[in-house]
VMD Tcl script that builds the backbone (N, CA, C; Angstrom):
set m [mol new atoms 168]
animate dup $m
set s [atomselect $m all]
$s set {name element resname resid chain x y z} {
  {N N MET 1 A 25.638 -49.481 28.680}
  {CA C MET 1 A 26.123 -48.306 27.982}
  {C C MET 1 A 25.740 -48.418 26.504}
  {N N SER 2 A 25.350 -47.348 25.929}
  {CA C SER 2 A 24.991 -47.313 24.508}
  {C C SER 2 A 26.113 -46.686 23.699}
  {N N LYS 3 A 26.261 -47.135 22.479}
  {CA C LYS 3 A 27.263 -46.597 21.543}
  {C C LYS 3 A 26.532 -46.043 20.332}
  {N N ARG 4 A 27.162 -45.097 19.673}
  {CA C ARG 4 A 26.615 -44.511 18.445}
  {C C ARG 4 A 27.552 -44.796 17.283}
  {N N PHE 5 A 26.954 -44.992 16.104}
  {CA C PHE 5 A 27.731 -45.128 14.876}
  {C C PHE 5 A 26.835 -44.765 13.700}
  {N N SER 6 A 27.432 -44.606 12.547}
  {CA C SER 6 A 26.681 -44.228 11.349}
  {C C SER 6 A 26.509 -45.436 10.443}
  {N N VAL 7 A 25.381 -45.472 9.760}
  {CA C VAL 7 A 25.086 -46.531 8.802}
  {C C VAL 7 A 24.625 -45.873 7.512}
  {N N THR 8 A 25.107 -46.376 6.393}
  {CA C THR 8 A 24.657 -45.890 5.091}
  {C C THR 8 A 23.749 -46.950 4.482}
  {N N LEU 9 A 22.538 -46.532 4.133}
  {CA C LEU 9 A 21.546 -47.445 3.565}
  {C C LEU 9 A 21.163 -46.995 2.163}
  {N N PRO 10 A 20.790 -47.939 1.313}
  {CA C PRO 10 A 20.218 -47.538 0.031}
  {C C PRO 10 A 18.927 -46.749 0.277}
  {N N ASP 11 A 18.619 -45.831 -0.613}
  {CA C ASP 11 A 17.426 -44.991 -0.457}
  {C C ASP 11 A 16.163 -45.813 -0.265}
  {N N THR 12 A 16.037 -46.910 -1.007}
  {CA C THR 12 A 14.826 -47.716 -0.906}
  {C C THR 12 A 14.681 -48.350 0.476}
  {N N VAL 13 A 15.784 -48.805 1.041}
  {CA C VAL 13 A 15.739 -49.406 2.375}
  {C C VAL 13 A 15.408 -48.342 3.414}
  {N N PHE 14 A 16.020 -47.182 3.286}
  {CA C PHE 14 A 15.728 -46.103 4.237}
  {C C PHE 14 A 14.258 -45.690 4.150}
  {N N ASP 15 A 13.749 -45.594 2.940}
  {CA C ASP 15 A 12.341 -45.209 2.769}
  {C C ASP 15 A 11.408 -46.225 3.438}
  {N N GLN 16 A 11.723 -47.509 3.296}
  {CA C GLN 16 A 10.917 -48.548 3.933}
  {C C GLN 16 A 11.033 -48.465 5.452}
  {N N LEU 17 A 12.238 -48.248 5.943}
  {CA C LEU 17 A 12.462 -48.117 7.381}
  {C C LEU 17 A 11.708 -46.917 7.941}
  {N N GLU 18 A 11.752 -45.825 7.219}
  {CA C GLU 18 A 11.058 -44.610 7.638}
  {C C GLU 18 A 9.541 -44.831 7.692}
  {N N ALA 19 A 9.002 -45.523 6.682}
  {CA C ALA 19 A 7.560 -45.802 6.653}
  {C C ALA 19 A 7.160 -46.732 7.798}
  {N N LEU 20 A 7.958 -47.761 8.046}
  {CA C LEU 20 A 7.678 -48.674 9.159}
  {C C LEU 20 A 7.715 -47.938 10.491}
  {N N ALA 21 A 8.706 -47.088 10.664}
  {CA C ALA 21 A 8.836 -46.327 11.913}
  {C C ALA 21 A 7.631 -45.417 12.108}
  {N N GLU 22 A 7.222 -44.765 11.060}
  {CA C GLU 22 A 6.059 -43.875 11.156}
  {C C GLU 22 A 4.798 -44.661 11.528}
  {N N ASN 23 A 4.632 -45.829 10.922}
  {CA C ASN 23 A 3.468 -46.675 11.229}
  {C C ASN 23 A 3.463 -47.136 12.681}
  {N N GLN 24 A 4.649 -47.289 13.261}
  {CA C GLN 24 A 4.766 -47.768 14.638}
  {C C GLN 24 A 4.880 -46.635 15.648}
  {N N GLY 25 A 4.898 -45.397 15.165}
  {CA C GLY 25 A 5.011 -44.260 16.069}
  {C C GLY 25 A 6.389 -44.130 16.702}
  {N N ARG 26 A 7.408 -44.591 15.994}
  {CA C ARG 26 A 8.794 -44.519 16.476}
  {C C ARG 26 A 9.596 -43.572 15.595}
  {N N THR 27 A 10.762 -43.217 16.072}
  {CA C THR 27 A 11.690 -42.516 15.189}
  {C C THR 27 A 12.373 -43.559 14.310}
  {N N THR 28 A 12.892 -43.123 13.201}
  {CA C THR 28 A 13.606 -44.026 12.304}
  {C C THR 28 A 14.824 -44.611 13.004}
  {N N ALA 29 A 15.553 -43.787 13.736}
  {CA C ALA 29 A 16.743 -44.259 14.441}
  {C C ALA 29 A 16.388 -45.292 15.507}
  {N N ASN 30 A 15.293 -45.079 16.219}
  {CA C ASN 30 A 14.878 -46.020 17.251}
  {C C ASN 30 A 14.522 -47.371 16.649}
  {N N LEU 31 A 13.797 -47.369 15.549}
  {CA C LEU 31 A 13.435 -48.622 14.893}
  {C C LEU 31 A 14.679 -49.317 14.356}
  {N N ALA 32 A 15.585 -48.566 13.750}
  {CA C ALA 32 A 16.820 -49.164 13.232}
  {C C ALA 32 A 17.616 -49.816 14.356}
  {N N ALA 33 A 17.740 -49.142 15.490}
  {CA C ALA 33 A 18.468 -49.704 16.631}
  {C C ALA 33 A 17.801 -50.987 17.111}
  {N N TYR 34 A 16.480 -50.978 17.202}
  {CA C TYR 34 A 15.734 -52.160 17.627}
  {C C TYR 34 A 15.955 -53.322 16.662}
  {N N LEU 35 A 15.858 -53.061 15.364}
  {CA C LEU 35 A 16.014 -54.117 14.368}
  {C C LEU 35 A 17.425 -54.695 14.374}
  {N N ILE 36 A 18.422 -53.847 14.570}
  {CA C ILE 36 A 19.805 -54.334 14.655}
  {C C ILE 36 A 19.962 -55.216 15.887}
  {N N GLU 37 A 19.444 -54.771 17.018}
  {CA C GLU 37 A 19.559 -55.551 18.253}
  {C C GLU 37 A 18.888 -56.914 18.102}
  {N N VAL 38 A 17.681 -56.944 17.551}
  {CA C VAL 38 A 16.965 -58.206 17.362}
  {C C VAL 38 A 17.717 -59.095 16.378}
  {N N GLY 39 A 18.207 -58.515 15.315}
  {CA C GLY 39 A 18.948 -59.287 14.319}
  {C C GLY 39 A 20.203 -59.911 14.883}
  {N N VAL 40 A 20.945 -59.168 15.665}
  {CA C VAL 40 A 22.166 -59.698 16.278}
  {C C VAL 40 A 21.828 -60.815 17.256}
  {N N ARG 41 A 20.798 -60.624 18.042}
  {CA C ARG 41 A 20.388 -61.680 18.990}
  {C C ARG 41 A 19.961 -62.944 18.253}
  {N N ASN 42 A 19.272 -62.802 17.137}
  {CA C ASN 42 A 18.774 -63.962 16.396}
  {C C ASN 42 A 19.867 -64.742 15.691}
  {N N ILE 43 A 20.933 -64.098 15.257}
  {CA C ILE 43 A 21.998 -64.814 14.541}
  {C C ILE 43 A 23.136 -65.218 15.457}
  {N N LYS 44 A 23.076 -64.833 16.706}
  {CA C LYS 44 A 24.167 -65.132 17.629}
  {C C LYS 44 A 24.004 -66.540 18.195}
  {N N VAL 45 A 24.081 -67.547 17.323}
  {CA C VAL 45 A 23.965 -68.932 17.729}
  {C C VAL 45 A 25.315 -69.401 18.253}
  {N N GLU 46 A 26.357 -69.070 17.530}
  {CA C GLU 46 A 27.720 -69.418 17.916}
  {C C GLU 46 A 28.381 -68.173 18.484}
  {N N PRO 47 A 29.309 -68.340 19.427}
  {CA C PRO 47 A 30.013 -67.164 19.941}
  {C C PRO 47 A 30.756 -66.448 18.813}
  {N N LEU 48 A 30.806 -65.155 18.910}
  {CA C LEU 48 A 31.561 -64.374 17.934}
  {C C LEU 48 A 33.043 -64.702 18.066}
  {N N PRO 49 A 33.843 -64.526 17.004}
  {CA C PRO 49 A 35.277 -64.842 17.078}
  {C C PRO 49 A 35.974 -64.166 18.262}
  {N N THR 50 A 35.617 -62.939 18.565}
  {CA C THR 50 A 36.264 -62.246 19.683}
  {C C THR 50 A 35.894 -62.886 21.014}
  {N N GLU 51 A 34.684 -63.437 21.118}
  {CA C GLU 51 A 34.266 -64.097 22.346}
  {C C GLU 51 A 34.955 -65.447 22.497}
  {N N LYS 52 A 35.194 -66.135 21.377}
  {CA C LYS 52 A 35.899 -67.420 21.423}
  {C C LYS 52 A 37.307 -67.216 21.967}
  {N N GLU 53 A 37.970 -66.141 21.528}
  {CA C GLU 53 A 39.334 -65.859 21.981}
  {C C GLU 53 A 39.361 -65.551 23.472}
  {N N LYS 54 A 38.340 -64.879 23.994}
  {CA C LYS 54 A 38.286 -64.548 25.411}
  {C C LYS 54 A 38.176 -65.805 26.271}
  {N N ASN 55 A 37.516 -66.826 25.745}
  {CA C ASN 55 A 37.279 -68.050 26.521}
  {C C ASN 55 A 38.449 -69.030 26.480}
  {N N LYS 56 A 39.521 -68.727 25.758}
  {CA C LYS 56 A 40.684 -69.624 25.682}
  {C C LYS 56 A 41.506 -69.549 26.934}
}
mol reanalyze $m
mol bondsrecalc $m
mol representation Tube
mol addrep $m
């Protein structure tokens, strides 16, 4: 299941994201979702606090 939420970015970051998305033939939202997913996977070395509580 997918969820939606809003993110506020500085203009410079949005402009860079928009340019990257255009270069890759993606929408800005699609690239942002992909980058968030990859970022979360890369930093998820330790279980999140909510996951630690579930395993107790």
